[in-house]
C-alpha positions in Angstrom: 25.4 0.7 17.7 23.9 3.7 15.9 19.9 4.5 15.3 19.0 6.8 12.9 15.4 8.0 12.3 14.0 8.7 8.7 10.7 10.7 8.6 8.5 11.9 12.3 7.7 8.8 14.3 3.9 7.7 14.0 3.8 9.2 10.2 3.3 7.6 7.4 7.1 6.7 6.4 9.2 7.1 8.9 11.3 4.0 10.0 14.8 3.4 11.8 18.3 2.8 10.0 20.1 0.8 12.1 23.7 0.7 11.9 26.2 -1.9 13.6 28.0 -5.0 13.6 26.7 -8.4 13.4 23.0 -7.9 12.9 22.0 -10.1 10.4 21.8 -13.2 12.7 19.4 -10.9 14.6 16.8 -10.0 11.9 13.2 -10.2 13.2 10.3 -8.8 11.4 6.3 -9.6 11.7 5.1 -10.5 8.3 4.8 -14.5 8.0 5.6 -14.8 4.3 8.7 -13.4 3.4 10.8 -13.3 0.1 14.2 -12.7 0.1 16.1 -11.5 -3.1 19.7 -11.0 -3.4 22.2 -10.7 -5.9 24.1 -13.8 -7.4 27.3 -12.6 -6.4 26.6 -12.3 -2.5 28.8 -14.0 -0.5 26.8 -17.2 1.2 27.4 -16.6 4.6 25.2 -13.3 4.6 22.4 -15.2 2.6 22.3 -18.5 5.1 22.2 -16.1 7.9 19.4 -14.1 7.2 17.6 -17.4 6.0 17.8 -18.9 9.5 17.0 -15.3 11.2 14.1 -15.0 8.4 12.7 -18.1 7.7 11.7 -16.9 3.9 8.9 -18.7 2.0 10.9 -17.5 -1.5 14.7 -16.9 -2.0 15.4 -15.0 -5.4 18.8 -14.7 -6.6 19.4 -11.9 -9.0 22.4 -10.6 -11.6 25.1 -8.8 -10.0 25.0 -4.9 -9.9 23.3 -3.1 -12.2 22.5 -6.4 -14.6 19.9 -6.4 -11.9 17.4 -3.3 -12.7 16.3 -4.2 -15.9 12.2 -4.5 -16.3 12.9 -8.3 -17.5 14.2 -9.1 -14.3 12.3 -7.0 -12.2 9.1 -9.4 -14.5 10.8 -12.4 -13.0 10.6 -11.7 -9.3 7.5 -10.6 -9.9 6.5 -13.7 -11.6 8.4 -15.9 -8.9 6.3 -13.5 -6.5 3.0 -14.6 -8.0 4.0 -17.9 -8.2 5.1 -18.6 -4.3 1.0 -17.0 -3.5 3.1 -14.1 -1.0 0.0 -12.6 0.4 -0.8 -8.8 0.3 0.4 -9.0 4.2 4.0 -10.2 3.2 7.1 -8.8 3.1 10.0 -8.5 0.5 13.3 -8.2 1.7 15.9 -7.0 -0.1 20.0 -8.3 0.8 22.3 -6.7 -1.2 24.0 -3.8 -2.6 22.4 -0.5 -3.9 21.2 -1.9 -7.5 19.7 -5.2 -5.5 17.8 -3.1 -2.9 17.1 -0.4 -5.5 15.4 -3.4 -7.4 14.3 -5.4 -4.6 12.4 -2.5 -3.3 10.3 -1.6 -6.2 9.0 -5.1 -6.9 8.2 -4.8 -3.1 6.2 -1.5 -4.2 4.7 -2.7 -7.5 3.5 -6.5 -6.5 -0.1 -6.5 -5.2 0.2 -2.7 -5.4 2.2 -2.3 -2.9 3.6 -5.0 0.0 6.0 -4.4 3.3 9.8 -3.8 2.3 12.7 -4.5 4.5 16.2 -3.2 3.1 19.6 -4.9 4.4 22.6 -3.1 2.9 25.6 -5.3 2.1 27.8 -2.5 0.6 28.7 0.8 1.9 26.7 2.6 -1.2 24.0 0.5 -0.3 23.9 2.3 3.1 24.9 5.2 2.9 22.4 5.7 -0.2 20.4 3.7 -2.0 18.6 1.8 1.0 17.7 5.3 2.7 15.1 7.7 1.4 12.9 5.5 -0.3 13.8 5.8 -4.1 13.2 2.4 -5.9 13.2 1.9 -9.6 15.3 0.0 -12.3 16.8 1.3 -15.2 16.1 1.8 -19.7 18.4 1.8 -22.1 17.5 5.5 -22.5 19.4 6.1 -18.3 19.6 5.5 -15.1 16.1 4.9 -12.8 13.7 6.0 -15.4 11.7 4.0 -14.1 10.5 3.4 -10.4 8.4 4.7 -7.2 8.8 5.6 -3.6 8.2 3.2 -1.5 9.6 3.4 2.2 11.4 0.6 3.7 9.5 -0.5 7.1 13.7 -0.6 8.7 17.1 -0.6 7.6 19.6 -2.8 8.7 23.4 -2.0 7.9 25.5 -4.9 9.2 28.9 -3.1 9.0 30.8 -6.3 9.2 29.4 -7.1 5.7 32.0 -4.3 4.4 34.8 -7.2 5.7 34.2 -9.1 2.0 34.6 -5.8 -0.5 37.3 -5.3 -2.6 38.9 -2.5 -1.8 38.1 -0.9 -5.3 34.6 -1.7 -4.0 34.4 -0.2 -0.8 36.3 3.3 -2.2 33.6 3.6 -4.6 30.9 3.4 -2.1 32.6 6.4 -0.3 31.4 8.6 -3.1 28.3 9.3 -1.8 29.7 9.5 1.7 32.4 12.5 0.7 28.9 13.6 -1.3 27.2 14.2 2.0 30.0 16.3 4.0 30.5 18.7 0.8 26.6 19.3 0.5 25.8 18.9 4.3 28.5 18.1 6.9 31.9 18.8 6.2 33.1 16.9 8.6 32.8 13.9 6.8 35.2 15.0 4.1 38.1 14.5 6.4 36.5 11.2 7.7 36.4 9.7 4.8 39.9 10.2 3.8 41.2 8.8 6.7 43.2 5.6 7.2 40.1 4.3 9.8 38.0 4.8 7.3 38.0 0.9 6.2 36.2 -2.1 6.8 36.9 -2.8 10.9 38.6 1.0 11.2 38.2 3.0 13.9 36.2 5.6 12.2 34.2 2.9 10.3 30.6 3.1 11.7 30.4 6.2 13.1 31.3 7.4 9.6 28.8 5.3 8.1 25.9 6.5 10.6 26.8 10.2 10.1 26.6 9.9 6.6 23.3 7.7 7.0 21.7 10.8 8.8 22.9 13.3 6.4 20.4 12.0 3.9 17.9 10.9 7.2 17.6 14.5 7.7 17.4 16.0 4.2 14.4 13.1 3.4 12.5 13.8 6.3 12.0 17.0 5.4 11.7 16.1 1.2 10.2 13.0 0.9 9.0 12.7 -2.2 11.9 14.9 -3.3 10.1 18.5 -4.5 12.5 20.8 -3.0 15.5 19.9 -0.8 16.0 16.4 -1.4 17.7 17.5 -4.4 21.0 18.4 -3.4 21.4 15.0 -2.4 22.0 15.0 -6.3 25.3 16.9 -6.4 28.0 15.2 -9.3 24.9 13.0 -10.1 24.2 14.7 -13.6 27.4 13.9 -15.5 27.8 10.9 -13.2 24.4 9.1 -14.6 25.0 9.8 -18.0 28.6 8.6 -17.5 26.9 5.6 -16.6 24.1 5.2 -19.5 27.3 6.2 -21.8 29.1 3.6 -20.7 26.6 0.8 -21.0 26.5 0.8 -16.9 30.5 0.1 -17.3 31.1 3.1 -14.8 30.7 1.9 -11.5 27.6 4.3 -10.1 30.3 5.1 -6.6 33.2 5.7 -10.0 30.7 7.7 -11.8 30.1 10.1 -8.9 33.8 10.6 -7.6 33.8 12.0 -11.7 30.8 13.6 -11.0 31.3 15.3 -8.4 34.6 17.1 -9.4 32.7 18.2 -12.6 30.1 20.0 -10.5 33.3 21.6 -8.0 34.2 23.3 -11.5 30.9 24.4 -12.5 30.2 26.0 -9.0 33.8 27.6 -9.3 32.8 28.8 -12.6 29.5 30.5 -11.5 31.2 32.7 -8.8 30.8 30.1 -6.0 33.8 28.8 -3.4 36.4 27.4 -5.0 36.0 23.9 -3.6 38.2 21.6 -6.5 40.9 21.6 -3.9 38.1 18.8 -2.0 37.3 16.5 -5.2 40.5 16.1 -6.5 41.6 14.8 -2.7 38.5 12.4 -2.9 39.5 11.4 -6.6 43.6 10.9 -5.8 41.8 8.5 -2.8 39.1 6.8 -4.5 41.3 5.8 -7.6 38.2 5.5 -9.4 38.2 2.9 -12.8 39.1 4.9 -15.9 36.4 6.0 -18.0 36.1 5.6 -21.9 37.4 8.5 -24.3 34.5 10.6 -24.5 33.3 13.6 -25.9 30.7 16.1 -24.2 28.5 15.8 -27.1 28.5 11.7 -26.1 27.4 12.9 -22.5 24.8 16.0 -22.9 22.2 14.3 -24.6 22.1 11.8 -21.5 22.2 15.1 -18.9 19.4 16.3 -20.8 16.8 13.4 -19.0 18.1 13.8 -15.9 15.5 14.0 -13.2 16.2 17.5 -12.3 14.9 18.6 -15.7 11.6 20.4 -16.1 10.5 22.2 -19.4 12.4 25.1 -19.5 15.4 22.0 -19.4 18.0 20.3 -17.2 19.1 22.4 -14.0 22.3 21.3 -11.8 23.0 21.4 -8.2 26.1 23.1 -7.2 27.9 24.4 -4.0 28.1 28.3 -3.3 30.6 26.8 -0.5 30.7 23.7 1.4 27.2 22.5 3.3 25.5 25.4 1.0 24.2 23.6 -2.1 21.3 25.3 -4.7 19.7 24.2 -8.2 20.1 26.5 -11.1 20.7 26.0 -15.0 24.5 26.0 -16.5 25.0 27.9 -19.6 26.0 25.4 -22.6 29.3 27.3 -23.3 29.6 26.9 -19.2 29.1 23.2 -19.0 31.4 22.6 -22.7 34.1 24.7 -21.2 34.2 22.9 -17.5 33.9 19.8 -19.1 37.5 20.3 -21.6 38.7 21.7 -18.0 37.5 18.1 -16.0 39.1 15.8 -18.5 42.4 18.0 -18.4 42.1 17.7 -14.9 41.5 13.7 -14.3 44.3 13.5 -17.1 46.7 15.6 -14.7 45.5 13.2 -11.5 46.6 10.0 -13.8 43.3 9.1 -14.5 43.6 8.8 -18.0 40.9 7.5 -20.2 41.1 4.1 -21.8 42.0 3.9 -26.0 38.4 2.4 -27.0 35.6 4.8 -27.3 32.8 3.1 -26.1 29.8 4.1 -28.5 26.8 6.1 -26.9 23.9 3.7 -26.4 20.6 4.3 -28.2 19.5 7.9 -28.1 16.6 8.9 -29.9 16.5 12.6 -30.5 15.2 14.9 -27.9 12.0 16.7 -28.3 
């Protein structure tokens, strides 16, 4: 079992992430009134274990994956909390993948102007990314995570035994964030993520998850509210979030990140950085992400322009000078277009052909 500290001990917003097996049955929280929020597709045994450990006042089941990250679902959850009279000294516990814990955290941040929040991620993506850092939120039709709040959990428990229930494709999807942490900070993760022993029950699982968590924890500790270095965690995400939005969230987040990492590696090389596309190609071969619809640069560009790293002068990208050497910069439009075409050609070379149907982009009012 490993414990990773996020924030500085004794300071507001600091908490511990615990990574290990069989944690759910041993949970304890000090709050007497607890609301448990989980997705409808979560294995019943995990829900039952947490209910037995915490005896929640209220259990709320929400739609699976990003279908739960809407204002309508959030409103329903808040109404359930109010109807159950969860008090200000109560707590919300988010159990499930990254989408469910994002929603639960935002509900905790919003209800009564903020109640205690605990996170129990059950997917690889949730463990190495969504559950660490205190960012919560929901999506809008116009884009990913456009409504939310910074609301750190009191604690995070990553029970690695839950990963054994994931389909292989979902496990590999979640590995994109761990691989990204290797690119931006800890290159030792790159080989470990692709190792056959990085799998549920494998010899490399627990330490690789913990080390990936440690990368994000270190960055978050130094930049709690994303004013500087924390933006580096968005390497590959400018295109990834656009792919999610343009496909109506049909593209899973981790798959979109896998695609986005390769695009960002191409942009990095185009602007004079070390050629790291061999790493991102190797990851895509291993990940085997779901195919994308046939898209043009003009389909995704408006969504990239709304990226949270954009400022008054336009969108900015996280790129790499070399492994573990990220920086934030603007990229000329001509380079974005050229590298998008090259990125599409690379996907074809990797056998990641697009599906024939074109997914119409979401409503996209003109940017001002």
